[in-house]
N, C-alpha and C positions, 0 to 999 in steps of 0.2 A: 504493500500500500504506500502511495507517495505522500502521505500526510505530512511527514517530517520535511520532505523537500519543498512541498507547497508552502508550508509555514515559513521556512527559511527564505524562500524567494520573496514572499509578500512582505516579510519583516525587513528585508534588505531593500525594499522599494522596487523590486523587479516584478511589477504587477502583471505585465503582459505575459511573461513566462509562467508566472504562478497561475494565471487564468487559463492559459493553454493546457497546462498539465492537469489542472482541476477539471477542465471541460472534457479532456480525453478520458479521465477516470469516470466522470458522470455518464458520458456517452456509452462507455463499455457496460455500465450497470446502472441504468436510470433510476431504479428503485432502491438502490443501496444507500442507507442512511449516512454512511461514512463519506460517500462521494458528494452527497448533498451538503453535508456538514462542512467539508473541506472547501467547496466552492462558495459556500455562504460567507465564509470569512474573507475570501478574495473580494466578493461583492462589497462586504463591509469596508475593506480598505479603500475601494473606489468611492464609496459613499462618503467616507471620512475626508478623502482628498478633495472631492468636488464640493463638499459642504464648506471646507476651509477656503478653497479658492472661489467658491460660489459660482460654479458652472451649473446652472439650474437644470439644463437639459440632460447633462451627463449624470447629475445627482439623481434625477427622477428615473433615468434609464436603469440605474443600478438598484434603486429602491424597488422598482418594478420586478427586476430579476430576482431579488431576494424574496419578494412576495410569491412569485410564480414557482418557487421551489416547493411550496406547500409542505413546509416542515411540520412535523407533528407538534402538538401542544406542549409537550414537555421540553422542546428545544427552545429555551428562553434566553440562553446566554448571549447569543448573537443579536437577538432583538433588543435585549436590555442594553447592550453595548452600543447598538446602532441608534437607540433612543437619544443618546447624547448628541449625536450628529444631526439627527432629524430636528431636535430642539434648536440646535445652532442655526440650521437652515431657516427654520420658521422665524426665529428671532431676527435674522438678516432680512427676511421678507417684510417683517413688521416695521423695519426702519425706513423702507422705501416710501417715497411720496409721489403719487398716492400708493397705498398698499394694494398689491395685486392679489385679491382674494381668490381668484380662480386658481392660482398656484397653491395657495394654502388649502383650498378645497381638494385639489388633486393629491396633495400629500396626505391629507386626512383619509381620503378614500383608500389609499394604498396601505397606510399603517393600521387601518381597522382590521386587516387580516393578520397582523403581527401578534405574536404571543409574548406578553410582557409579564414580569414578576410584579405582583400587586399586593400590597404597596411596596414601593422601592424609591430610592433616590432618583433614579433615571425616569421613572414614571411620573413622579411629582414635577420634575423639570419639564417633562413633556407638557404637563398641564400648564405650567407657567408660560411656556412659549406660545401656545395657542390662545391662552387667556389674555395675553398682552393686547391683542387687537380686537377684543370681544365687542367693543362698543359699536363698531360698524360692520360686524360680521354676521350675516344672516343665518349662518349655520352654527352659531355658538351653542344653542340649546341642544341641538343634535350631537355636537361634540361632547358636551358636558354629560349628557345621558349615556353616551358610549363610554366615556372615561370613568364615570361612576364615582360620585363623591364619597362613597364608602371606602375608596381606595387611598384616602389621604393617610400619610404617616402621622405618628404622634407629634413629630416636630412641626408639622403643618398647622397644628392647632395653636401654636405659640407665635408670639410676635418675633420678628427677626430684627437684627441690627445691621444697618448698612451706612458706612461713612459717618458713624457716630450718631445716627438717628434711628429711632425705632420704626419699623414698617409693620403694617397691619398683618395679622396672621393670614397665611395663604388660604386657609379654610374660610375665614370671614370674607376675604376678597371673592372667593368662589360663590358663596351664597349671595353676596351683594350683586355680582355680575348676573347670576341666574335670575334673581328677582327683577333686575332692570330689564333683562331681555323679555321676561314674561309681561312686565308692565308695558313695554314698548309695543309688543305684539308683532305679528307677522304681516309683512307688506302684502297687500292684495292687488296692487297696481304696479306698473313699471317704474313709477317715480317714487314709490314709498309714501305717497300722500294718504292713502287709505290703508288702515291697519286693522287686523283682527286679533282680539284678545282671546287666548285659549283658556276659557274658564275651567275646563276639566283639569288642565295641567297645573293651573294655579292651586286648585283644591287638592291635588295630589302632592304639591310641593309644600303647602302650608304646614302640615304635621311635621315634616322634616325640619322646616325652619323653626317651628315651636321647640323642637328637641334641642336645637342649637342655642336658642334663646335661654332655655331653662338650664342647660348644662354649662353655658359660658356667659353668665350675666355681665362679665367685663367687656364683652364685645359691644361696641357702641351702636353700630348701625343696623344689625338684623332686626331689632324691634321697629325701627323706622320703616324698613322695607316690608315688614309684615303689614304695617298699617297701609302702606301704598298698595300692596297686593289686595288687601281687603276692599279698599276703595275701588280698585280696578275691576272688581267683580260686578259692579253695578252702580246705579245712582239713585237707589230708592231707600226706603226706611229699613229694609232687610239688611242692607249694607251697614247702616248705622248700628243695628242690633249686633251684628257680627263684630263691629269695631269697638263697641262699648267696653267689653271686658279688658281689652288691651288699653284703651284710653284712660280707664279708671286708674290703672297702675302707673301710667305715665302722665297724669294730669298736671304735673308741675313743669312739664317740658313744653316750651312754646310751640314746637313743630307738630305736636299732637293736635293742638287746636287749629293750626293752619291746615293740616290735612283734613280735619273734620269739617272745616269750612267748605272743602271741595265737594262734600256730600250734597250741599244745598245749592239751589239755583240762584242766580243773580236776582235780587229783589226780595229774597227771603231774609227776614231779619235775623234768623239763626246763623246765616253766613256772616253777617256783620258781627254778631255776638261772639262767634268763635274767633274771629280776627282780633277783636278788642281784647278778649281774654288772653290770646297769645301775646299781644303787645303789652299786657299788664304785668307779665311775668318777667323776672330778672333774667336777661339774656344779653349776649354780646351783640352789639349793633351790627357787626359783620353778618350775623345770621338772620337778621330781621328785614333785610332789604326787600325780599319777595313778599313778605307778609305786609309790610308797609305799602308796597305798590298795589297789592290787592285791595287794601282798605282805602287807599287814595282814590282808586277808580270808583269805588262805591260812594265815597264822600263827594266826588265831583258830580256824579249822577244825582245826588241828593241836593246839590248846590250848596253844600256846606264848605264853602271855599276857604275859610280861615283854617278849618281843621285839615282840609286837603293840602293846603300850602305847608302846614306844619309837618305833615308826613313826608311830602315831597322833598322839602329842604333837609330833613333828616337823612333821606336816601342819598341826596347829592353830597352832603357833608361826609357821609361814610365812604362813598365811592371816591371822592376827591382825596380823603385822608390816606387811601391806599393806591392812589393814582390809577384807579379803575375807570374804564370807559363809562360815560354817561349814556344810557340807551336813548335812541331817537325819540321814543314815546315820552320819556321824561323831559327831554329838551322841548318837545312840542307843547307840553303842559306849561312850562315856564314862560312860553311866548304868548299865552292866551291873556286877554284883557282881565279876566277874573283873577288870574294869578298875580298880576301886577298890582291890582287894587286890594287884594286880600291881605289881612293882617296876620302875620305868623304868631302863633302862641308859643310859650315856653315848652309846652307838651300838651298832649290830648288826654291826659289822665282823667279829667272830669267827664269827657265823652265816653271813655272806656267804661267808667263806673256805671254808666247807664245800662250797660249790656252784660256785665259780668255775671249777674245772677241768672239771666236767661241762658247764658252759655253753660254755667255749672248745672243748671237744671237738665240740660241735654244728657249729661253723663248718667243721670239717675232716673231718666224717664221710663226705665223698665221697672222701677220700684214704685209701687202704688202710693199716691199722695193721700194723706188722711188729715182730718180736721181734729184739732185739739184746742183746749183752752189753757191759758197761762194761769196757774193757781198760786204761784209764789215766785218772787224774783229776788236774787241776791246780786245786787249791782256791783259789789266789790269783787266778787269772785266770777262774775259773768255767768251765773248758773240760774236756770229757771226750772221750776216744777211744772209739769203739764198733766192734764187729765182729759180722758175721753169718756170714761165711765168707771165704775167701781172695779172692773177687772183690767182696765187698760190705763195705766198712768206711769209716770216716771220722772226723770230729770235729765237735763243735758246742758253742756256748756254752749253758750251762744257767742263766745268770744270772736270766732271767725265768721259769724253769720251777719249779714247786713240787716239786722232787726234791732229795734229799741223796744223791748217788751214791757208791758204793764200788766198787772194782775187783771184778769178778765178779758184780755185780748184773745181773739181767735186766730190761730195759726194753721196754715197748711204746711205740713212737714212730710219729709220722706225719711223713714227710720230704717236703720240696719237691724236694731233690736226692737221687737214689738211687745216685750214683756217686761214686767217690773222687776228686773234683776240688775241692780246697779245702774251706773250711768248709761244712757242710750247714746248711740252715735247717730247724729242727724246729718243727712246728706244735704238737704235743702230746707229752708224755712222762709215763709213769707207771710206777712200780716194780711188779714182780711180787711178790706177797706170798710170804713164806717157805713158807707151807703149800702153795703151788701146785707140784706136781711136773711139771716140763716138761723134756722131752728137747731138748737144744740142741747143734748140731754144733760150736760153737766152744768148748764147755766139756766137760771130761770129768773123771772121778774116777780117780785112780791110787793103787795100793797097792804097797808093797814095802819093801826095805831100802835105806836111803840109803848111797851110797858116797862117802866124803870122802877124797880122796888124802892120803897122809901129808904133813904140812907145808903143806897148802893150806887155804884158808878157804871153798872152794866145793865142791859135790858134784854127784851125779847120782842121781835117783830114776827107775829104769828108764833111759830114754834122755833124760830131761828134765833140763836144767841147773838147778841150785839155786844161787841167788845167795848171796854172803856175807851180804847184809842179811837174807835170809830165814832162813839158818842162825843168825845171831846173834840175831835177834828171837825165835826160838822155842827157843833153847838146844839145838839139834839136835847129836847126836854120831854118829860113824861107826857104821854097822850098826844104827841105830835104825829100827824099823819105823814107817812113816808111811802115813797115808791122807790124801790132799790133793786139792783141786780144782786143775785146770790150765786155762789159757785159751790159745787159739790166738793167736799174736803174731808180728809181723814183726820179725826181727832186722836192724836197719839196718846194723850193722857187718859181718855176714856176708851181707847181702842175700838172706836166705832166711827161709821160714816155719818156725816151730817152736812149742813149747809152753813156758809158764812157770807155775810154781806160784803160786797166789794164796791 
């Protein structure tokens, strides 16, 4: 067998002689694995040579010859070694302007027949090479499905360091790229102007993305793209329901609210509310440019020019501070008569405040709203006691809620806990306007003559105890006719339910 001679010839650079000898051996016994194996390594040397010199036609010719050998699946060594050269060639193609994706497609079609060790260093490098130009590559999803994200090495889950700076983990890059490709969709016309979103593929991918989000909470961007994928599934209330569990967890991130704004059409106040909530959160100005631009467009349509100018100038200031280009639509706005005459404000916080409650309610509109009455208020600790009936009552902190409660107020609230077991968590709370006439079982109106026993400072209206504080506050005297509201209340001293005037 000439294996030794062939190896010596190819290693000394005598590739033509090595190829001739290997070809003769293969011709003599076409099905002999040793003959195929020997010539495969000669093809590899040619692949390496033409990848280095980058002679594309010769490179492809030898990759094709290696494929056509139809080596069995356990023959991985030559393919693993060739993967480095294939990756080198693909990296070279990615550097060209413009990138010739037809050549990248040709390489992909050939190496799909190769047998690689998975996972392995060479196989991960192969992913990196094809991944580099994914943004404009129509076959990226096809490639990623073939490569299979289950084949990443443990090292690919970790950040890398390059030239003194950290680079995002390859796995995270892969999930982001795949998400972007799904969101962009497949072109359905020659110019790529019409695109089709593959909802089935998104639904298949989301559980995989969920697993990464849960296992690697330090990854910054997968949650963002999960939100984008959910929104890409449609534009109706069902999308909002699917989005809510994620949004609740990330409700302090501005981009969650910006994304949620995309659920609603222009003209829907919920869209404005989401954008206002996004801008009310502490975030770097660099990240808020798109959010401000979306809100500015709405403000212009509403003819709220002072507020619009405020947002536009913040966009311009941020872009100029980084020497970033000012988009043409922003320039056009600044040339309009309304912009020239509008008065810029220090900020739009007062405008945002009008919408924040509406935005927050969106997060919990899957939680039923219920009516309760304020039974007691501790203003120092910002805690109130509420009651609905004898079996449904409790207390919660209203520190972060935009309400100023008084005893007897009716509130519409959304509760996490609906039983009287310690403090309740309230998602939303809003006061009922005075003009709203609502019957409520825990509040009633009583009328009658008050009875104050001789020598006492307390009294009774019908069968309701009237405290000394109440009598003193309102200068009430015995036998005075009163009409008053009363609230259902638990008397801890007597360990029984009763009513107290409010």
